[in-house]
Backbone as a chain_set.jsonl record, in Angstrom:
{"seq": "MVFTCKVCETRSVKTACRESYEKGVVVVRCGGCNNLHLIADRLGWFGEPGSIEDFLAARGEEVKKGSVDTLNLTLEDLAGSRS", "coords": {"N": [[-84.888, 26.852, -43.537], [-85.771, 24.969, -46.34], [-85.69, 21.851, -47.365], [-84.867, 18.836, -49.509], [-84.375, 15.852, -48.747], [-81.772, 13.545, -49.768], [-81.772, 11.192, -49.766], [-84.146, 9.773, -48.692], [-86.051, 11.439, -50.123], [-87.764, 12.816, -48.714], [-89.184, 15.957, -47.558], [-88.185, 18.539, -45.748], [-88.475, 21.066, -43.425], [-86.62, 23.292, -41.548], [-84.833, 25.147, -39.301], [-82.327, 27.305, -38.046], [-79.656, 28.968, -36.105], [-78.434, 32.0, -36.845], [-75.959, 32.922, -36.246], [-74.497, 30.073, -35.948], [-74.742, 29.315, -38.64], [-73.052, 31.182, -39.735], [-70.82, 31.156, -38.745], [-70.411, 28.604, -37.443], [-70.915, 25.232, -37.262], [-73.587, 23.476, -38.671], [-75.677, 21.037, -38.395], [-78.48, 19.092, -39.479], [-81.265, 16.873, -38.832], [-83.06, 14.516, -40.87], [-86.319, 14.288, -40.993], [-87.406, 11.917, -42.458], [-85.734, 9.556, -42.666], [-83.845, 9.864, -40.624], [-81.297, 10.855, -41.204], [-78.203, 12.496, -41.331], [-77.644, 15.681, -42.183], [-75.093, 17.73, -43.366], [-75.442, 21.344, -43.135], [-73.719, 23.611, -42.806], [-70.636, 24.149, -42.282], [-68.087, 25.921, -41.112], [-66.006, 25.637, -39.565], [-64.169, 23.762, -40.574], [-64.197, 20.888, -39.669], [-65.345, 18.938, -40.833], [-64.156, 18.686, -43.24], [-63.341, 20.856, -46.097], [-63.863, 23.697, -45.138], [-66.797, 25.711, -45.28], [-70.369, 26.063, -46.744], [-73.794, 24.979, -47.208], [-74.577, 26.152, -49.512], [-71.944, 26.608, -50.731], [-71.103, 23.945, -50.833], [-73.102, 23.044, -52.863], [-73.118, 24.503, -55.004], [-70.488, 23.839, -56.006], [-71.182, 21.439, -56.999], [-73.029, 22.161, -58.972], [-75.595, 22.709, -58.591], [-78.341, 24.694, -57.341], [-79.174, 27.067, -55.205], [-81.957, 28.757, -53.703], [-82.403, 31.578, -52.104], [-83.033, 33.624, -49.179], [-85.039, 36.23, -46.748], [-87.592, 35.608, -44.63], [-89.565, 37.53, -45.333], [-88.615, 38.07, -47.729], [-88.364, 35.691, -49.531], [-90.123, 34.571, -52.089], [-91.765, 31.563, -52.156], [-92.776, 28.9, -53.899], [-95.816, 26.576, -54.202], [-94.751, 24.257, -55.514], [-91.817, 24.844, -54.709], [-92.102, 24.428, -51.781], [-93.466, 21.929, -51.761], [-91.874, 20.323, -53.129], [-90.775, 18.455, -56.259], [-91.268, 15.85, -58.307], [-88.79, 14.132, -60.472]], "CA": [[-84.648, 26.404, -44.634], [-86.531, 23.748, -46.83], [-84.939, 20.872, -48.189], [-85.503, 17.457, -49.877], [-83.331, 14.685, -48.236], [-81.445, 13.08, -51.377], [-81.912, 9.625, -49.397], [-85.574, 9.421, -48.647], [-86.739, 12.081, -50.788], [-88.717, 13.29, -47.71], [-89.262, 17.391, -47.967], [-88.246, 19.196, -44.466], [-88.367, 22.491, -42.892], [-85.366, 23.14, -40.429], [-83.971, 26.484, -38.68], [-80.908, 27.251, -37.738], [-79.052, 30.142, -35.451], [-77.658, 32.472, -38.126], [-74.461, 32.781, -35.839], [-74.089, 29.299, -36.027], [-74.465, 29.066, -39.966], [-72.508, 31.992, -40.294], [-69.375, 30.925, -37.604], [-70.119, 27.647, -36.763], [-71.188, 24.232, -37.76], [-74.688, 23.212, -38.406], [-75.873, 19.819, -38.711], [-79.919, 19.06, -39.072], [-81.529, 15.329, -38.968], [-84.207, 14.021, -42.054], [-87.362, 13.757, -40.197], [-87.867, 10.908, -42.941], [-85.192, 8.726, -42.222], [-83.197, 10.08, -39.485], [-79.891, 10.982, -41.714], [-77.669, 13.504, -40.7], [-77.089, 16.868, -43.345], [-74.225, 19.074, -43.085], [-75.601, 22.449, -43.495], [-72.413, 24.588, -42.513], [-69.102, 23.854, -41.392], [-67.271, 27.129, -40.955], [-64.637, 25.401, -38.839], [-63.509, 22.762, -41.316], [-64.772, 19.902, -38.922], [-65.61, 17.731, -41.636], [-63.237, 18.768, -44.605], [-63.117, 21.938, -46.534], [-64.845, 24.853, -44.751], [-68.11, 26.031, -46.246], [-71.999, 25.914, -46.48], [-74.503, 24.15, -48.179], [-74.444, 26.97, -50.659], [-70.972, 26.182, -51.242], [-71.015, 22.749, -51.402], [-73.762, 22.562, -53.868], [-72.43, 25.156, -56.303], [-69.759, 22.849, -56.143], [-71.768, 20.202, -57.847], [-73.568, 22.448, -60.136], [-76.88, 22.886, -58.179], [-78.68, 26.116, -57.345], [-79.887, 27.426, -53.713], [-82.442, 29.755, -53.312], [-81.833, 32.225, -50.711], [-84.03, 35.219, -48.837], [-86.061, 36.014, -45.657], [-89.513, 35.111, -44.68], [-90.436, 38.478, -45.905], [-88.421, 38.436, -49.478], [-88.234, 34.983, -50.334], [-91.16, 34.088, -52.686], [-91.562, 30.112, -52.28], [-94.126, 28.502, -54.728], [-96.301, 25.678, -53.661], [-93.539, 23.223, -56.019], [-90.904, 24.918, -53.832], [-92.658, 23.659, -50.825], [-93.563, 20.139, -51.835], [-90.845, 19.409, -54.052], [-91.173, 18.122, -57.317], [-90.375, 14.828, -58.838], [-88.038, 14.136, -61.993]], "C": [[-85.166, 25.02, -45.127], [-85.52, 23.06, -47.721], [-85.317, 19.681, -48.667], [-84.058, 16.64, -49.439], [-83.092, 13.999, -49.642], [-81.575, 11.214, -50.597], [-83.114, 9.134, -49.63], [-86.395, 10.261, -49.458], [-87.917, 13.029, -49.82], [-88.163, 14.818, -47.563], [-89.207, 17.897, -46.438], [-87.87, 20.659, -44.735], [-87.552, 22.482, -41.449], [-85.321, 24.951, -40.057], [-82.916, 26.402, -37.949], [-80.843, 28.75, -37.154], [-78.156, 30.696, -36.72], [-76.279, 32.603, -37.567], [-73.735, 31.549, -35.832], [-73.778, 29.018, -37.707], [-73.467, 29.933, -40.391], [-70.685, 31.822, -39.755], [-68.967, 29.718, -37.214], [-70.173, 26.345, -37.687], [-72.585, 23.818, -37.306], [-75.254, 21.94, -39.082], [-77.768, 19.477, -38.803], [-79.935, 17.487, -39.524], [-82.823, 15.519, -39.981], [-85.234, 13.776, -40.841], [-87.854, 12.213, -41.018], [-87.3, 9.678, -42.655], [-83.763, 9.036, -41.362], [-81.489, 10.475, -39.846], [-79.465, 12.362, -41.399], [-77.387, 14.456, -42.197], [-76.284, 17.784, -42.962], [-74.857, 20.183, -43.92], [-74.714, 23.542, -43.667], [-71.478, 23.864, -41.763], [-67.909, 24.61, -41.675], [-66.203, 26.798, -40.291], [-63.76, 24.4, -39.717], [-63.575, 21.508, -40.602], [-64.704, 18.684, -39.767], [-65.097, 18.165, -43.347], [-63.165, 20.381, -44.69], [-64.25, 23.018, -45.859], [-66.077, 25.552, -45.705], [-69.678, 26.143, -45.72], [-72.575, 25.678, -47.256], [-74.397, 24.95, -49.616], [-73.085, 26.615, -51.216], [-70.968, 24.9, -51.7], [-72.077, 22.178, -52.566], [-73.376, 23.312, -54.972], [-71.308, 24.173, -56.517], [-70.143, 21.774, -57.168], [-72.801, 20.78, -58.898], [-75.087, 22.814, -59.784], [-77.176, 24.28, -57.484], [-79.496, 26.093, -55.871], [-80.567, 28.616, -53.996], [-82.263, 30.609, -52.05], [-82.785, 33.551, -50.622], [-84.676, 34.885, -47.522], [-87.066, 35.665, -45.939], [-90.094, 36.209, -45.584], [-89.863, 38.982, -47.238], [-88.589, 37.138, -50.236], [-89.808, 34.601, -50.664], [-91.201, 32.547, -52.756], [-92.845, 29.728, -53.098], [-94.722, 27.004, -53.85], [-95.202, 24.228, -54.063], [-92.595, 23.443, -54.98], [-91.177, 24.254, -52.775], [-92.547, 22.401, -50.701], [-92.849, 19.29, -52.381], [-91.526, 19.055, -55.301], [-90.284, 16.929, -57.724], [-90.121, 14.674, -59.993], [-87.941, 13.137, -62.276]], "O": [[-85.019, 24.022, -44.422], [-84.756, 23.554, -48.551], [-86.375, 19.336, -48.141], [-82.921, 16.901, -49.832], [-83.969, 13.89, -50.499], [-81.38, 10.211, -51.284], [-83.35, 8.282, -50.487], [-87.558, 9.871, -49.569], [-88.755, 13.789, -50.304], [-86.954, 15.022, -47.461], [-90.239, 17.669, -45.808], [-87.302, 21.241, -45.659], [-87.839, 21.789, -40.473], [-85.89, 25.785, -40.761], [-82.637, 25.428, -37.251], [-81.64, 29.624, -37.496], [-77.387, 30.021, -37.404], [-75.36, 32.407, -38.363], [-72.509, 31.608, -35.737], [-72.687, 28.553, -38.039], [-72.886, 29.599, -41.424], [-69.673, 32.268, -40.295], [-67.848, 29.431, -36.791], [-69.563, 26.343, -38.756], [-72.927, 23.745, -36.126], [-75.263, 21.872, -40.312], [-78.276, 19.823, -37.737], [-79.108, 16.918, -40.235], [-83.524, 16.529, -39.914], [-84.918, 13.118, -39.849], [-88.551, 11.413, -40.394], [-88.028, 8.718, -42.402], [-82.736, 8.386, -41.557], [-80.598, 10.417, -38.998], [-80.273, 13.274, -41.223], [-76.952, 13.893, -43.202], [-76.686, 18.681, -42.22], [-74.878, 20.118, -45.149], [-74.884, 24.36, -44.571], [-71.637, 23.125, -40.791], [-66.928, 24.189, -42.289], [-65.287, 27.62, -40.33], [-62.565, 24.328, -39.433], [-62.702, 20.79, -41.09], [-64.129, 17.637, -39.47], [-65.712, 17.906, -44.382], [-62.987, 21.104, -43.71], [-65.433, 22.993, -46.2], [-65.914, 25.795, -46.9], [-70.051, 26.277, -44.555], [-72.157, 26.046, -48.354], [-74.158, 24.37, -50.675], [-73.153, 26.265, -52.395], [-70.838, 24.681, -52.904], [-71.931, 21.076, -53.095], [-73.292, 22.677, -56.023], [-71.44, 23.639, -57.618], [-69.384, 21.36, -58.044], [-73.391, 19.995, -59.641], [-75.791, 23.213, -60.712], [-76.22, 24.945, -57.088], [-80.291, 25.215, -55.537], [-79.934, 29.541, -54.506], [-81.947, 30.06, -50.994], [-83.176, 34.278, -51.535], [-84.884, 33.738, -47.125], [-87.551, 35.413, -47.042], [-90.939, 35.959, -46.443], [-90.311, 39.959, -47.839], [-88.907, 37.207, -51.424], [-90.623, 34.366, -49.771], [-90.463, 32.178, -53.669], [-93.901, 30.319, -52.87], [-94.046, 26.48, -52.964], [-94.894, 23.368, -53.238], [-92.367, 22.484, -54.243], [-90.449, 23.27, -52.649], [-91.856, 21.766, -49.905], [-92.89, 18.06, -52.347], [-92.722, 19.302, -55.451], [-89.06, 16.859, -57.607], [-90.993, 14.975, -60.808], [-87.421, 12.848, -63.353]]}, "num_chains": 1, "name": "protein.A"}
């Protein structure tokens, strides 16, 4: 996954086990500020069970999904954009 930390604006690339994402809990650490980001909580340990897709959709934000073979990322997707 590629994401931008909302705390320090660092762009990060992380991998996670599919089984953990779909059935467990996934937390990743930002390389810029060491903040922890909840990616998936299917067990409800941190509140309502769900994933980053659910959490962002609830805030009206979009998630681009795909696999290495099918996801076409632009340079802006990888580098991020400043608003």
